[in-house]
Backbone atoms as SQL, in Angstrom:
CREATE TABLE atoms (id INTEGER PRIMARY KEY, chain TEXT, resi INTEGER, resn TEXT, atom TEXT, x REAL, y REAL, z REAL);
INSERT INTO atoms VALUES
  (1, 'A', 1, 'MET', 'N', 14.545, 8.942, -5.302),
  (2, 'A', 1, 'MET', 'CA', 15.150, 8.191, -6.449),
  (3, 'A', 1, 'MET', 'C', 15.005, 6.768, -5.977),
  (4, 'A', 2, 'ARG', 'N', 14.834, 5.846, -6.940),
  (5, 'A', 2, 'ARG', 'CA', 14.794, 4.425, -6.715),
  (6, 'A', 2, 'ARG', 'C', 15.183, 3.679, -7.946),
  (7, 'A', 3, 'ASN', 'N', 15.968, 2.663, -7.734),
  (8, 'A', 3, 'ASN', 'CA', 16.208, 1.691, -8.821),
  (9, 'A', 3, 'ASN', 'C', 16.584, 0.330, -8.076),
  (10, 'A', 4, 'GLU', 'N', 17.109, -0.650, -8.842),
  (11, 'A', 4, 'GLU', 'CA', 17.430, -1.839, -8.218),
  (12, 'A', 4, 'GLU', 'C', 18.579, -1.749, -7.220),
  (13, 'A', 5, 'TYR', 'N', 19.402, -0.751, -7.382),
  (14, 'A', 5, 'TYR', 'CA', 20.607, -0.540, -6.608),
  (15, 'A', 5, 'TYR', 'C', 20.549, 0.436, -5.468),
  (16, 'A', 6, 'ILE', 'N', 19.565, 1.345, -5.528),
  (17, 'A', 6, 'ILE', 'CA', 19.526, 2.380, -4.570),
  (18, 'A', 6, 'ILE', 'C', 18.053, 2.758, -4.222),
  (19, 'A', 7, 'LYS', 'N', 17.729, 3.230, -2.991),
  (20, 'A', 7, 'LYS', 'CA', 16.487, 3.624, -2.619),
  (21, 'A', 7, 'LYS', 'C', 16.759, 4.837, -1.742),
  (22, 'A', 8, 'ALA', 'N', 16.572, 6.055, -2.305),
  (23, 'A', 8, 'ALA', 'CA', 16.904, 7.270, -1.590),
  (24, 'A', 8, 'ALA', 'C', 15.742, 8.257, -1.592),
  (25, 'A', 9, 'SER', 'N', 15.625, 9.104, -0.586),
  (26, 'A', 9, 'SER', 'CA', 14.496, 9.958, -0.407),
  (27, 'A', 9, 'SER', 'C', 15.023, 11.248, 0.175),
  (28, 'A', 10, 'SER', 'N', 14.250, 12.296, 0.106),
  (29, 'A', 10, 'SER', 'CA', 14.671, 13.598, 0.572),
  (30, 'A', 10, 'SER', 'C', 14.283, 13.646, 2.122),
  (31, 'A', 11, 'SER', 'N', 14.872, 14.572, 2.842),
  (32, 'A', 11, 'SER', 'CA', 14.623, 14.830, 4.254),
  (33, 'A', 11, 'SER', 'C', 13.997, 16.183, 4.476),
  (34, 'A', 12, 'PRO', 'N', 13.312, 16.284, 5.511),
  (35, 'A', 12, 'PRO', 'CA', 12.789, 15.363, 6.490),
  (36, 'A', 12, 'PRO', 'C', 11.606, 14.607, 5.859),
  (37, 'A', 13, 'LYS', 'N', 11.406, 13.423, 6.309),
  (38, 'A', 13, 'LYS', 'CA', 10.281, 12.515, 5.916),
  (39, 'A', 13, 'LYS', 'C', 9.134, 12.964, 6.747),
  (40, 'A', 14, 'ASP', 'N', 7.965, 12.719, 6.162),
  (41, 'A', 14, 'ASP', 'CA', 6.681, 12.938, 6.875),
  (42, 'A', 14, 'ASP', 'C', 5.545, 12.185, 6.020),
  (43, 'A', 15, 'ILE', 'N', 4.412, 12.163, 6.583),
  (44, 'A', 15, 'ILE', 'CA', 3.314, 11.520, 5.818),
  (45, 'A', 15, 'ILE', 'C', 2.789, 12.378, 4.720),
  (46, 'A', 16, 'THR', 'N', 2.090, 11.752, 3.680),
  (47, 'A', 16, 'THR', 'CA', 1.512, 12.410, 2.594),
  (48, 'A', 16, 'THR', 'C', 0.026, 12.083, 2.654),
  (49, 'A', 17, 'LEU', 'N', -0.802, 13.100, 2.788),
  (50, 'A', 17, 'LEU', 'CA', -2.315, 12.801, 2.757),
  (51, 'A', 17, 'LEU', 'C', -2.817, 13.412, 1.458),
  (52, 'A', 18, 'ILE', 'N', -3.655, 12.632, 0.718),
  (53, 'A', 18, 'ILE', 'CA', -4.409, 13.142, -0.461),
  (54, 'A', 18, 'ILE', 'C', -5.884, 12.932, -0.021),
  (55, 'A', 19, 'ASP', 'N', -6.558, 14.021, 0.266),
  (56, 'A', 19, 'ASP', 'CA', -7.835, 14.102, 0.786),
  (57, 'A', 19, 'ASP', 'C', -8.870, 14.361, -0.378),
  (58, 'A', 20, 'LYS', 'N', -9.576, 13.259, -0.688),
  (59, 'A', 20, 'LYS', 'CA', -10.452, 13.430, -1.844),
  (60, 'A', 20, 'LYS', 'C', -11.920, 13.555, -1.176),
  (61, 'A', 21, 'GLY', 'N', -12.044, 13.802, 0.002),
  (62, 'A', 21, 'GLY', 'CA', -13.344, 13.966, 0.664),
  (63, 'A', 21, 'GLY', 'C', -14.151, 12.730, 0.853),
  (64, 'A', 22, 'THR', 'N', -13.524, 11.533, 0.848),
  (65, 'A', 22, 'THR', 'CA', -14.287, 10.327, 1.043),
  (66, 'A', 22, 'THR', 'C', -14.181, 9.914, 2.433),
  (67, 'A', 23, 'LYS', 'N', -15.004, 8.811, 2.759),
  (68, 'A', 23, 'LYS', 'CA', -14.886, 8.172, 4.099),
  (69, 'A', 23, 'LYS', 'C', -14.047, 7.025, 4.278),
  (70, 'A', 24, 'ASP', 'N', -13.464, 6.633, 3.051),
  (71, 'A', 24, 'ASP', 'CA', -12.570, 5.486, 3.031),
  (72, 'A', 24, 'ASP', 'C', -11.180, 6.039, 2.842),
  (73, 'A', 25, 'ILE', 'N', -10.090, 5.278, 3.299),
  (74, 'A', 25, 'ILE', 'CA', -8.729, 5.653, 3.078),
  (75, 'A', 25, 'ILE', 'C', -7.908, 4.512, 2.761),
  (76, 'A', 26, 'ALA', 'N', -7.039, 4.649, 1.834),
  (77, 'A', 26, 'ALA', 'CA', -6.053, 3.555, 1.545),
  (78, 'A', 26, 'ALA', 'C', -4.704, 4.015, 2.109),
  (79, 'A', 27, 'VAL', 'N', -3.966, 3.195, 2.813),
  (80, 'A', 27, 'VAL', 'CA', -2.728, 3.497, 3.448),
  (81, 'A', 27, 'VAL', 'C', -1.648, 2.696, 2.792),
  (82, 'A', 28, 'PHE', 'N', -0.571, 3.354, 2.522),
  (83, 'A', 28, 'PHE', 'CA', 0.570, 2.789, 1.811),
  (84, 'A', 28, 'PHE', 'C', 1.896, 3.107, 2.632),
  (85, 'A', 29, 'GLU', 'N', 2.865, 2.193, 2.632),
  (86, 'A', 29, 'GLU', 'CA', 4.136, 2.351, 3.319),
  (87, 'A', 29, 'GLU', 'C', 4.935, 3.302, 2.528),
  (88, 'A', 30, 'GLY', 'N', 4.939, 3.261, 1.211),
  (89, 'A', 30, 'GLY', 'CA', 5.761, 4.001, 0.337),
  (90, 'A', 30, 'GLY', 'C', 5.048, 4.665, -0.865),
  (91, 'A', 31, 'PHE', 'N', 5.696, 5.640, -1.323),
  (92, 'A', 31, 'PHE', 'CA', 5.026, 6.455, -2.431),
  (93, 'A', 31, 'PHE', 'C', 4.880, 5.632, -3.649),
  (94, 'A', 32, 'PHE', 'N', 5.900, 4.740, -3.903),
  (95, 'A', 32, 'PHE', 'CA', 5.738, 3.926, -5.241),
  (96, 'A', 32, 'PHE', 'C', 4.593, 2.983, -5.144),
  (97, 'A', 33, 'ASN', 'N', 4.358, 2.427, -3.990),
  (98, 'A', 33, 'ASN', 'CA', 3.224, 1.486, -3.820),
  (99, 'A', 33, 'ASN', 'C', 1.901, 2.358, -4.085),
  (100, 'A', 34, 'PHE', 'N', 1.830, 3.530, -3.620),
  (101, 'A', 34, 'PHE', 'CA', 0.693, 4.365, -3.886),
  (102, 'A', 34, 'PHE', 'C', 0.452, 4.634, -5.490),
  (103, 'A', 35, 'LEU', 'N', 1.656, 4.930, -6.093),
  (104, 'A', 35, 'LEU', 'CA', 1.687, 5.211, -7.513),
  (105, 'A', 35, 'LEU', 'C', 1.196, 3.918, -8.255),
  (106, 'A', 36, 'PHE', 'N', 1.694, 2.712, -7.847),
  (107, 'A', 36, 'PHE', 'CA', 1.257, 1.563, -8.553),
  (108, 'A', 36, 'PHE', 'C', -0.208, 1.265, -8.313),
  (109, 'A', 37, 'TYR', 'N', -0.706, 1.564, -7.128),
  (110, 'A', 37, 'TYR', 'CA', -2.163, 1.411, -6.816),
  (111, 'A', 37, 'TYR', 'C', -2.950, 2.280, -7.807),
  (112, 'A', 38, 'LEU', 'N', -2.515, 3.535, -7.940),
  (113, 'A', 38, 'LEU', 'CA', -3.201, 4.362, -8.948),
  (114, 'A', 38, 'LEU', 'C', -3.155, 3.795, -10.407),
  (115, 'A', 39, 'THR', 'N', -2.107, 3.192, -10.794),
  (116, 'A', 39, 'THR', 'CA', -1.950, 2.537, -12.007),
  (117, 'A', 39, 'THR', 'C', -3.032, 1.462, -12.159),
  (118, 'A', 40, 'LEU', 'N', -3.270, 0.739, -11.164),
  (119, 'A', 40, 'LEU', 'CA', -4.215, -0.415, -11.143),
  (120, 'A', 40, 'LEU', 'C', -5.641, 0.030, -11.221),
  (121, 'A', 41, 'TYR', 'N', -5.972, 1.148, -10.542),
  (122, 'A', 41, 'TYR', 'CA', -7.314, 1.507, -10.297),
  (123, 'A', 41, 'TYR', 'C', -7.803, 2.770, -10.938),
  (124, 'A', 42, 'HIS', 'N', -6.913, 3.396, -11.673),
  (125, 'A', 42, 'HIS', 'CA', -7.280, 4.670, -12.292),
  (126, 'A', 42, 'HIS', 'C', -8.504, 4.770, -13.245),
  (127, 'A', 43, 'ASN', 'N', -8.846, 3.629, -13.789),
  (128, 'A', 43, 'ASN', 'CA', -10.029, 3.557, -14.770),
  (129, 'A', 43, 'ASN', 'C', -11.314, 2.981, -14.088),
  (130, 'A', 44, 'GLN', 'N', -11.351, 2.838, -12.868),
  (131, 'A', 44, 'GLN', 'CA', -12.418, 2.289, -12.139),
  (132, 'A', 44, 'GLN', 'C', -13.680, 3.267, -12.127),
  (133, 'A', 45, 'GLU', 'N', -14.841, 2.765, -12.238),
  (134, 'A', 45, 'GLU', 'CA', -16.016, 3.578, -12.105),
  (135, 'A', 45, 'GLU', 'C', -16.174, 4.102, -10.727),
  (136, 'A', 46, 'GLN', 'N', -15.954, 3.381, -9.717),
  (137, 'A', 46, 'GLN', 'CA', -16.206, 3.736, -8.370),
  (138, 'A', 46, 'GLN', 'C', -15.187, 4.839, -8.089),
  (139, 'A', 47, 'SER', 'N', -15.473, 5.659, -7.059),
  (140, 'A', 47, 'SER', 'CA', -14.653, 6.869, -6.710),
  (141, 'A', 47, 'SER', 'C', -13.529, 6.222, -5.898),
  (142, 'A', 48, 'LEU', 'N', -12.320, 6.804, -6.025),
  (143, 'A', 48, 'LEU', 'CA', -11.217, 6.321, -5.248),
  (144, 'A', 48, 'LEU', 'C', -11.239, 6.958, -3.918),
  (145, 'A', 49, 'PRO', 'N', -10.598, 6.169, -2.911),
  (146, 'A', 49, 'PRO', 'CA', -10.636, 6.701, -1.514),
  (147, 'A', 49, 'PRO', 'C', -9.631, 7.823, -1.291),
  (148, 'A', 50, 'ASN', 'N', -9.609, 8.376, -0.128),
  (149, 'A', 50, 'ASN', 'CA', -8.505, 9.229, 0.320),
  (150, 'A', 50, 'ASN', 'C', -7.228, 8.323, 0.325),
  (151, 'A', 51, 'PHE', 'N', -6.074, 8.986, 0.306),
  (152, 'A', 51, 'PHE', 'CA', -4.856, 8.224, 0.327),
  (153, 'A', 51, 'PHE', 'C', -3.982, 8.771, 1.398),
  (154, 'A', 52, 'LEU', 'N', -3.230, 7.803, 2.074),
  (155, 'A', 52, 'LEU', 'CA', -2.234, 8.255, 3.036),
  (156, 'A', 52, 'LEU', 'C', -1.039, 7.422, 2.786),
  (157, 'A', 53, 'VAL', 'N', 0.082, 8.117, 2.598),
  (158, 'A', 53, 'VAL', 'CA', 1.421, 7.414, 2.383),
  (159, 'A', 53, 'VAL', 'C', 2.245, 7.831, 3.693),
  (160, 'A', 54, 'VAL', 'N', 2.546, 6.766, 4.448),
  (161, 'A', 54, 'VAL', 'CA', 3.188, 7.105, 5.698),
  (162, 'A', 54, 'VAL', 'C', 4.643, 7.260, 5.529),
  (163, 'A', 55, 'ASN', 'N', 5.213, 6.866, 4.390),
  (164, 'A', 55, 'ASN', 'CA', 6.644, 6.984, 4.031),
  (165, 'A', 55, 'ASN', 'C', 7.644, 6.320, 4.970),
  (166, 'A', 56, 'SER', 'N', 7.220, 5.813, 6.074),
  (167, 'A', 56, 'SER', 'CA', 8.033, 5.054, 6.959),
  (168, 'A', 56, 'SER', 'C', 7.091, 4.554, 7.980),
  (169, 'A', 57, 'THR', 'N', 7.209, 3.225, 8.454),
  (170, 'A', 57, 'THR', 'CA', 6.300, 2.805, 9.447),
  (171, 'A', 57, 'THR', 'C', 6.554, 3.499, 10.775),
  (172, 'A', 58, 'SER', 'N', 7.719, 4.204, 10.934),
  (173, 'A', 58, 'SER', 'CA', 7.927, 5.065, 12.197),
  (174, 'A', 58, 'SER', 'C', 6.770, 6.068, 12.315),
  (175, 'A', 59, 'PHE', 'N', 6.061, 6.430, 11.183),
  (176, 'A', 59, 'PHE', 'CA', 4.957, 7.473, 11.326),
  (177, 'A', 59, 'PHE', 'C', 3.611, 6.752, 11.336),
  (178, 'A', 60, 'PHE', 'N', 3.592, 5.451, 11.452),
  (179, 'A', 60, 'PHE', 'CA', 2.220, 4.791, 11.547),
  (180, 'A', 60, 'PHE', 'C', 1.465, 5.171, 12.817),
  (181, 'A', 61, 'GLU', 'N', 2.054, 5.100, 13.959),
  (182, 'A', 61, 'GLU', 'CA', 1.358, 5.474, 15.267),
  (183, 'A', 61, 'GLU', 'C', 0.934, 6.939, 15.162),
  (184, 'A', 62, 'LYS', 'N', 1.724, 7.771, 14.764),
  (185, 'A', 62, 'LYS', 'CA', 1.282, 9.199, 14.572),
  (186, 'A', 62, 'LYS', 'C', 0.126, 9.309, 13.637),
  (187, 'A', 63, 'SER', 'N', 0.008, 8.509, 12.649),
  (188, 'A', 63, 'SER', 'CA', -1.014, 8.603, 11.686),
  (189, 'A', 63, 'SER', 'C', -2.421, 7.871, 12.031),
  (190, 'A', 64, 'LEU', 'N', -2.340, 7.143, 13.078),
  (191, 'A', 64, 'LEU', 'CA', -3.553, 6.355, 13.530),
  (192, 'A', 64, 'LEU', 'C', -4.690, 7.217, 13.767),
  (193, 'A', 65, 'PRO', 'N', -4.697, 8.308, 14.446),
  (194, 'A', 65, 'PRO', 'CA', -5.989, 9.131, 14.641),
  (195, 'A', 65, 'PRO', 'C', -6.556, 9.602, 13.182),
  (196, 'A', 66, 'LEU', 'N', -5.706, 9.931, 12.270),
  (197, 'A', 66, 'LEU', 'CA', -6.205, 10.341, 10.930),
  (198, 'A', 66, 'LEU', 'C', -6.853, 9.097, 10.246),
  (199, 'A', 67, 'MET', 'N', -6.312, 7.882, 10.424),
  (200, 'A', 67, 'MET', 'CA', -6.914, 6.697, 9.862),
  (201, 'A', 67, 'MET', 'C', -8.182, 6.445, 10.535),
  (202, 'A', 68, 'GLN', 'N', -8.269, 6.611, 11.796),
  (203, 'A', 68, 'GLN', 'CA', -9.465, 6.160, 12.549),
  (204, 'A', 68, 'GLN', 'C', -10.546, 7.227, 12.360),
  (205, 'A', 69, 'SER', 'N', -10.269, 8.395, 11.769),
  (206, 'A', 69, 'SER', 'CA', -11.352, 9.363, 11.453),
  (207, 'A', 69, 'SER', 'C', -12.045, 8.889, 10.209),
  (208, 'A', 70, 'HIS', 'N', -11.763, 7.752, 9.559),
  (209, 'A', 70, 'HIS', 'CA', -12.382, 7.251, 8.369),
  (210, 'A', 70, 'HIS', 'C', -13.244, 6.058, 8.650),
  (211, 'A', 71, 'ASN', 'N', -14.197, 5.760, 7.851),
  (212, 'A', 71, 'ASN', 'CA', -15.097, 4.548, 8.072),
  (213, 'A', 71, 'ASN', 'C', -14.366, 3.343, 7.821),
  (214, 'A', 72, 'VAL', 'N', -13.632, 3.151, 6.729),
  (215, 'A', 72, 'VAL', 'CA', -12.885, 2.042, 6.406),
  (216, 'A', 72, 'VAL', 'C', -11.442, 2.441, 6.017),
  (217, 'A', 73, 'VAL', 'N', -10.443, 1.585, 6.572),
  (218, 'A', 73, 'VAL', 'CA', -9.062, 1.887, 6.230),
  (219, 'A', 73, 'VAL', 'C', -8.431, 0.672, 5.660),
  (220, 'A', 74, 'HIS', 'N', -8.065, 0.730, 4.321),
  (221, 'A', 74, 'HIS', 'CA', -7.493, -0.286, 3.545),
  (222, 'A', 74, 'HIS', 'C', -5.980, -0.214, 3.669),
  (223, 'A', 75, 'LEU', 'N', -5.433, -1.176, 4.312),
  (224, 'A', 75, 'LEU', 'CA', -3.908, -1.172, 4.618),
  (225, 'A', 75, 'LEU', 'C', -3.153, -2.026, 3.528),
  (226, 'A', 76, 'TYR', 'N', -2.305, -1.266, 2.818),
  (227, 'A', 76, 'TYR', 'CA', -1.478, -1.900, 1.800),
  (228, 'A', 76, 'TYR', 'C', -0.058, -1.937, 2.197),
  (229, 'A', 77, 'LEU', 'N', 0.292, -2.378, 3.376),
  (230, 'A', 77, 'LEU', 'CA', 1.632, -2.337, 3.980),
  (231, 'A', 77, 'LEU', 'C', 2.426, -3.432, 3.404),
  (232, 'A', 78, 'ASP', 'N', 3.794, -3.366, 3.650),
  (233, 'A', 78, 'ASP', 'CA', 4.679, -4.405, 3.061),
  (234, 'A', 78, 'ASP', 'C', 4.405, -5.736, 3.727),
  (235, 'A', 79, 'ASN', 'N', 4.799, -6.857, 2.974),
  (236, 'A', 79, 'ASN', 'CA', 4.800, -8.157, 3.471),
  (237, 'A', 79, 'ASN', 'C', 6.123, -8.478, 4.132),
  (238, 'A', 80, 'ASP', 'N', 6.299, -7.858, 5.247),
  (239, 'A', 80, 'ASP', 'CA', 7.569, -8.145, 6.025),
  (240, 'A', 80, 'ASP', 'C', 7.095, -8.115, 7.515),
  (241, 'A', 81, 'LYS', 'N', 7.993, -8.329, 8.457),
  (242, 'A', 81, 'LYS', 'CA', 7.747, -8.355, 9.892),
  (243, 'A', 81, 'LYS', 'C', 7.099, -7.088, 10.263),
  (244, 'A', 82, 'THR', 'N', 7.583, -5.925, 9.866),
  (245, 'A', 82, 'THR', 'CA', 7.114, -4.626, 10.298),
  (246, 'A', 82, 'THR', 'C', 5.746, -4.415, 9.779),
  (247, 'A', 83, 'GLY', 'N', 5.490, -4.708, 8.476),
  (248, 'A', 83, 'GLY', 'CA', 4.159, -4.598, 7.896),
  (249, 'A', 83, 'GLY', 'C', 3.175, -5.434, 8.587),
  (250, 'A', 84, 'GLU', 'N', 3.565, -6.666, 8.932),
  (251, 'A', 84, 'GLU', 'CA', 2.669, -7.509, 9.650),
  (252, 'A', 84, 'GLU', 'C', 2.400, -6.962, 11.048),
  (253, 'A', 85, 'LYS', 'N', 3.381, -6.505, 11.708),
  (254, 'A', 85, 'LYS', 'CA', 3.242, -5.970, 13.021),
  (255, 'A', 85, 'LYS', 'C', 2.151, -4.780, 13.050),
  (256, 'A', 86, 'PHE', 'N', 2.321, -3.888, 12.175),
  (257, 'A', 86, 'PHE', 'CA', 1.442, -2.631, 12.166),
  (258, 'A', 86, 'PHE', 'C', 0.050, -3.074, 11.640),
  (259, 'A', 87, 'THR', 'N', -0.080, -3.938, 10.716),
  (260, 'A', 87, 'THR', 'CA', -1.408, -4.514, 10.268),
  (261, 'A', 87, 'THR', 'C', -2.064, -5.154, 11.355),
  (262, 'A', 88, 'ARG', 'N', -1.423, -5.988, 12.145),
  (263, 'A', 88, 'ARG', 'CA', -2.059, -6.719, 13.149),
  (264, 'A', 88, 'ARG', 'C', -2.523, -5.737, 14.312),
  (265, 'A', 89, 'HIS', 'N', -1.664, -4.680, 14.597),
  (266, 'A', 89, 'HIS', 'CA', -1.922, -3.739, 15.584),
  (267, 'A', 89, 'HIS', 'C', -3.266, -2.976, 15.256),
  (268, 'A', 90, 'ALA', 'N', -3.279, -2.559, 14.019),
  (269, 'A', 90, 'ALA', 'CA', -4.508, -1.777, 13.595),
  (270, 'A', 90, 'ALA', 'C', -5.750, -2.628, 13.651),
  (271, 'A', 91, 'ILE', 'N', -5.618, -3.864, 13.135),
  (272, 'A', 91, 'ILE', 'CA', -6.858, -4.682, 13.165),
  (273, 'A', 91, 'ILE', 'C', -7.211, -5.033, 14.650),
  (274, 'A', 92, 'THR', 'N', -6.298, -5.151, 15.626),
  (275, 'A', 92, 'THR', 'CA', -6.604, -5.305, 16.935),
  (276, 'A', 92, 'THR', 'C', -7.364, -4.136, 17.503),
  (277, 'A', 93, 'LEU', 'N', -7.082, -2.959, 17.033),
  (278, 'A', 93, 'LEU', 'CA', -7.799, -1.708, 17.518),
  (279, 'A', 93, 'LEU', 'C', -9.165, -1.774, 17.061),
  (280, 'A', 94, 'ASP', 'N', -9.529, -2.141, 15.845),
  (281, 'A', 94, 'ASP', 'CA', -10.808, -2.153, 15.207),
  (282, 'A', 94, 'ASP', 'C', -10.822, -2.981, 13.956),
  (283, 'A', 95, 'LYS', 'N', -11.287, -4.259, 14.132),
  (284, 'A', 95, 'LYS', 'CA', -11.261, -5.241, 13.061),
  (285, 'A', 95, 'LYS', 'C', -12.273, -4.916, 11.950),
  (286, 'A', 96, 'GLY', 'N', -13.339, -4.215, 12.368),
  (287, 'A', 96, 'GLY', 'CA', -14.323, -3.770, 11.406),
  (288, 'A', 96, 'GLY', 'C', -13.943, -2.578, 10.526),
  (289, 'A', 97, 'LYS', 'N', -13.001, -1.816, 11.014),
  (290, 'A', 97, 'LYS', 'CA', -12.656, -0.627, 10.314),
  (291, 'A', 97, 'LYS', 'C', -11.383, -0.865, 9.389),
  (292, 'A', 98, 'PHE', 'N', -10.355, -1.561, 9.920),
  (293, 'A', 98, 'PHE', 'CA', -9.090, -1.706, 9.284),
  (294, 'A', 98, 'PHE', 'C', -9.152, -3.080, 8.501),
  (295, 'A', 99, 'LYS', 'N', -8.739, -2.980, 7.182),
  (296, 'A', 99, 'LYS', 'CA', -8.743, -4.094, 6.330),
  (297, 'A', 99, 'LYS', 'C', -7.382, -4.432, 5.846),
  (298, 'A', 100, 'ASP', 'N', -6.878, -5.606, 5.914),
  (299, 'A', 100, 'ASP', 'CA', -5.604, -6.079, 5.496),
  (300, 'A', 100, 'ASP', 'C', -5.752, -6.432, 4.033),
  (301, 'A', 101, 'GLU', 'N', -5.114, -5.647, 3.049),
  (302, 'A', 101, 'GLU', 'CA', -5.306, -5.803, 1.666),
  (303, 'A', 101, 'GLU', 'C', -4.089, -6.541, 1.035),
  (304, 'A', 102, 'ARG', 'N', -3.205, -7.061, 1.913),
  (305, 'A', 102, 'ARG', 'CA', -1.995, -7.655, 1.408),
  (306, 'A', 102, 'ARG', 'C', -2.296, -9.023, 0.592),
  (307, 'A', 103, 'GLN', 'N', -3.418, -9.542, 0.752),
  (308, 'A', 103, 'GLN', 'CA', -3.702, -10.777, -0.011),
  (309, 'A', 103, 'GLN', 'C', -3.488, -10.613, -1.440),
  (310, 'A', 104, 'LEU', 'N', -3.733, -9.391, -1.983),
  (311, 'A', 104, 'LEU', 'CA', -3.591, -9.061, -3.407),
  (312, 'A', 104, 'LEU', 'C', -2.113, -9.400, -3.912),
  (313, 'A', 105, 'TYR', 'N', -1.144, -9.125, -3.044),
  (314, 'A', 105, 'TYR', 'CA', 0.279, -9.276, -3.355),
  (315, 'A', 105, 'TYR', 'C', 0.985, -10.187, -2.316),
  (316, 'A', 106, 'GLN', 'N', 0.306, -11.259, -1.931),
  (317, 'A', 106, 'GLN', 'CA', 0.804, -12.068, -0.736),
  (318, 'A', 106, 'GLN', 'C', 2.083, -12.778, -1.054),
  (319, 'A', 107, 'LYS', 'N', 2.456, -13.095, -2.287),
  (320, 'A', 107, 'LYS', 'CA', 3.708, -13.771, -2.549),
  (321, 'A', 107, 'LYS', 'C', 4.874, -12.921, -2.830),
  (322, 'A', 108, 'TYR', 'N', 4.629, -11.433, -2.679),
  (323, 'A', 108, 'TYR', 'CA', 5.663, -10.483, -2.956),
  (324, 'A', 108, 'TYR', 'C', 5.756, -9.550, -1.780),
  (325, 'A', 109, 'SER', 'N', 6.938, -8.818, -1.830),
  (326, 'A', 109, 'SER', 'CA', 7.225, -8.015, -0.605),
  (327, 'A', 109, 'SER', 'C', 6.311, -6.822, -0.576),
  (328, 'A', 110, 'ASP', 'N', 5.795, -6.360, -1.614),
  (329, 'A', 110, 'ASP', 'CA', 4.922, -5.140, -1.598),
  (330, 'A', 110, 'ASP', 'C', 4.073, -5.112, -2.946),
  (331, 'A', 111, 'LEU', 'N', 3.200, -4.110, -3.009),
  (332, 'A', 111, 'LEU', 'CA', 2.427, -3.879, -4.214),
  (333, 'A', 111, 'LEU', 'C', 3.248, -3.573, -5.401),
  (334, 'A', 112, 'ASN', 'N', 4.313, -2.837, -5.164),
  (335, 'A', 112, 'ASN', 'CA', 5.176, -2.468, -6.284),
  (336, 'A', 112, 'ASN', 'C', 5.882, -3.679, -6.918),
  (337, 'A', 113, 'GLU', 'N', 6.380, -4.559, -6.108),
  (338, 'A', 113, 'GLU', 'CA', 7.053, -5.816, -6.609),
  (339, 'A', 113, 'GLU', 'C', 6.065, -6.755, -7.269),
  (340, 'A', 114, 'TRP', 'N', 4.773, -6.796, -6.639),
  (341, 'A', 114, 'TRP', 'CA', 3.836, -7.682, -7.399),
  (342, 'A', 114, 'TRP', 'C', 3.450, -7.181, -8.833),
  (343, 'A', 115, 'LEU', 'N', 3.321, -5.785, -8.968),
  (344, 'A', 115, 'LEU', 'CA', 2.866, -5.313, -10.249),
  (345, 'A', 115, 'LEU', 'C', 4.092, -5.427, -11.148),
  (346, 'A', 116, 'MET', 'N', 5.313, -5.226, -10.786),
  (347, 'A', 116, 'MET', 'CA', 6.456, -5.400, -11.576),
  (348, 'A', 116, 'MET', 'C', 6.516, -6.864, -12.133),
  (349, 'A', 117, 'ASN', 'N', 6.084, -7.744, -11.393),
  (350, 'A', 117, 'ASN', 'CA', 6.094, -9.175, -11.859),
  (351, 'A', 117, 'ASN', 'C', 4.821, -9.667, -12.385),
  (352, 'A', 118, 'PHE', 'N', 3.859, -8.863, -12.453),
  (353, 'A', 118, 'PHE', 'CA', 2.466, -9.249, -12.945),
  (354, 'A', 118, 'PHE', 'C', 2.640, -9.816, -14.358),
  (355, 'A', 119, 'GLY', 'N', 2.143, -11.010, -14.554),
  (356, 'A', 119, 'GLY', 'CA', 2.077, -11.548, -15.852),
  (357, 'A', 119, 'GLY', 'C', 3.342, -12.322, -16.161),
  (358, 'A', 120, 'ARG', 'N', 4.532, -12.168, -15.326),
  (359, 'A', 120, 'ARG', 'CA', 5.739, -12.822, -15.722),
  (360, 'A', 120, 'ARG', 'C', 5.579, -14.326, -15.674),
  (361, 'A', 121, 'GLN', 'N', 4.893, -14.943, -14.859),
  (362, 'A', 121, 'GLN', 'CA', 4.723, -16.352, -14.826),
  (363, 'A', 121, 'GLN', 'C', 3.953, -16.812, -16.158),
  (364, 'A', 122, 'GLU', 'N', 2.966, -16.147, -16.497),
  (365, 'A', 122, 'GLU', 'CA', 2.176, -16.468, -17.679),
  (366, 'A', 122, 'GLU', 'C', 3.039, -16.403, -18.861),
  (367, 'A', 123, 'LYS', 'N', 3.906, -15.231, -18.994),
  (368, 'A', 123, 'LYS', 'CA', 4.849, -15.100, -20.046),
  (369, 'A', 123, 'LYS', 'C', 5.817, -16.214, -20.100),
  (370, 'A', 124, 'ASN', 'N', 6.373, -16.648, -19.004),
  (371, 'A', 124, 'ASN', 'CA', 7.308, -17.728, -18.941),
  (372, 'A', 124, 'ASN', 'C', 6.668, -19.028, -19.392),
  (373, 'A', 125, 'ARG', 'N', 5.473, -19.334, -19.033),
  (374, 'A', 125, 'ARG', 'CA', 4.791, -20.483, -19.354),
  (375, 'A', 125, 'ARG', 'C', 4.695, -20.460, -20.986),
  (376, 'A', 126, 'LEU', 'N', 4.338, -19.390, -21.501),
  (377, 'A', 126, 'LEU', 'CA', 4.120, -19.228, -22.931),
  (378, 'A', 126, 'LEU', 'C', 5.412, -19.571, -23.735),
  (379, 'A', 127, 'TYR', 'N', 6.523, -18.940, -23.222),
  (380, 'A', 127, 'TYR', 'CA', 7.832, -19.221, -23.845),
  (381, 'A', 127, 'TYR', 'C', 8.194, -20.573, -23.772),
  (382, 'A', 128, 'GLN', 'N', 7.970, -21.334, -22.683),
  (383, 'A', 128, 'GLN', 'CA', 8.304, -22.674, -22.483),
  (384, 'A', 128, 'GLN', 'C', 7.561, -23.610, -23.530),
  (385, 'A', 129, 'ARG', 'N', 6.277, -23.215, -23.911),
  (386, 'A', 129, 'ARG', 'CA', 5.508, -23.967, -24.936),
  (387, 'A', 129, 'ARG', 'C', 6.085, -23.780, -26.319),
  (388, 'A', 130, 'LEU', 'N', 6.775, -22.678, -26.658),
  (389, 'A', 130, 'LEU', 'CA', 7.185, -22.358, -28.009),
  (390, 'A', 130, 'LEU', 'C', 8.394, -23.031, -28.346);
């Protein structure tokens, strides 16, 4: 469950892998970020990658061998100290394989927050002109 007042989950937590049989994988810190990614890219002509939701950065190290078994790893981690730490760590291991995708939502805490605010600035500018 999640809303502006609470963020709750079931126990025990673990990783979630959606294996589509591809050589690329997109990695998300939380399930809502994964769902918002699907919202953005569901109509794309190109095939979607495999997906890994670590559900907590405490599972990041445990998930590294799975990530490293792919050709390209797209990291959609949070824009906070922990997300930065794990993104840098992964890129240090193999900068050709691990890709930091946070530039998409660089002014927001995560993909979820970016998408929730998508278009808000444009809408505010329009209202100011009216």
